[in-house]
C-alpha positions, 0 to 999 in steps of 0.5 A, a space after each residue: 421687866 425693870 431696868 435693872 433687870 433688863 441690864 442684867 440679862 444684857 450683861 449675862 448675854 454679852 458674857 456669853 456672846 463675848 467672852 467664849 470667843 477670847 482666847 483662853 489666857 485672855 478670858 483668864 486674865 479678864 476673870 482675875 482683873 473683874 474679881 479684883 476689881 469687885 473684891 477692892 469695892 468690897 460690895 454686899 457679896 464680898 463682905 459676906 464671903 468673908 463672913 462665911 469664910 470666918 465660920 469656915 476657918 475659925 480664928 482666922 485673922 483679918 489679913 487671912 479673911 481678906 486674903 481668903 475673900 480675894 482668892 474666892 473672888 477670883 475663883 468666883 470668876 474662873 467659874 464665870 469665865 469657864 461657865 461662859 467659855 463652856 458651849 465653845 469648848 470641844 469635847 476633848 477640852 471638857 474631858 481634859 479640863 476634869 480630873 475626880 478621884 473615886 469615880 468608882 462610886 458613881 459608875 457602881 451605882 449606875 451599874 446598879 441600875 437603881 438610879 444615883 444622886 449626886 449632891 454638891 455644894 457651890 464649889 468651883 464649877 458644878 457646870 464643868 463638872 456636869 459637862 464631864 459626866 455627859 461628855 466623857 462618861 457618855 451619862 445624861 442627867 436630870 438637874 434643877 435650876 432656881 428660877 431667876 429674874 428676869 425670865 429671860 436670864 432664866 431661859 439663858 441659864 436653862 438653854 446654857 446647860 441644856 447645851 452641855 447635855 442636862 435636863 433643867 427642871 424649874 426649882 418652883 412649880 412643884 412638879 420637880 420632885 416628881 419627875 426627879 423620881 421617875 428619872 431615878 427609877 428609870 436607872 438615871 442619875 440626878 445632880 443637884 446643888 444642895 448646900 443652900 435651902 431655897 424652900 420652906 422644907 430644909 432640914 436643919 444642920 450642924 455646919 461648921 459648929 453652927 445651925 444652916 438649913 440644906 434641901 431635903 430633896 437629895 435625902 427624900 429622893 434617895 429614900 423614896 426611889 432606893 437610888 444612891 446618894 452620892 456627895 461630891 465635891 470639887 476645887 482648883 489647884 494651879 492648873 487649868 483643870 478642875 479637881 474632884 472627889 465622889 464621896 462614899 455613899 450616903 446610906 438610909 438608916 435602918 430605924 427611925 421615922 422618915 423625918 429622922 432618916 432625912 435628917 440624919 441623911 442631910 446632915 451626912 451630906 453637909 458633914 462631907 460638903 464640910 470636909 471639901 470646903 474646909 480643904 479648898 475655902 477659897 473655891 466655895 463660892 457661897 456670896 449670901 446669907 446661909 446660917 440662920 443666924 444671919 438670915 433675917 427672921 422676918 423672912 421666908 426662906 424662899 425670899 432670901 438673898 438670891 444668887 444664880 447657881 
């Protein structure tokens, strides 16, 4: 393990070990302070966030983009402060921390017994939403995590999410898809963060007027298992409660090849994601390259800028 990897692991370990012990108002202020310091330094992540917001809010002035990136960093650090504290939250605090709209799309899908694939973008705090599902609804689910370096950091994320009631599979290794399909055939729930492709098999979509690539997995799982495919979007407001919406199901097209069906369904997911992101751009934590125009063509998709998700 390199010195940088040891430092990264130590910092995340300190976050989970220290921040969760702070009173909630103190951790919230700390998050805003760290966010503002990072924003003022205008590092690579902040500049990339601002560049991504320029696609989401076309025609925005430099001042507007700067304000959005500052709000975006505050939202991003709110995610981290909440995530560091989530293992210490009581069941009641988890239940009170999230209010979703149109939840019937999820509950009706689960009641049908064919499984549900819930697909989300990097909006607000998807870990809190997952903890709410396992706590409030009593529904366990399976998800996939990117293999981070160092391995000890990946292990921390797996332990953290398993502690919230999730089954976590590694993104790499090739066996995740089969396990997810089995869970769905058993009538289970699969939750996937699906607005950024981390493989070589992503689907090109029109996203805010330009081409991006998103994972094919959610659409393929729905086709192969008969599970209901549901987009979901999340956002913060000025309260301690996160908001969310479960969007109507993405249907499998009646005709076309498997590739054509996958393309149409992934585009439908991208459109739903775009709706939520356009409404709450500051809560979209995309600090990496996403659109094909921004990607280095010399790099394989799996070797792009990486970030914890």
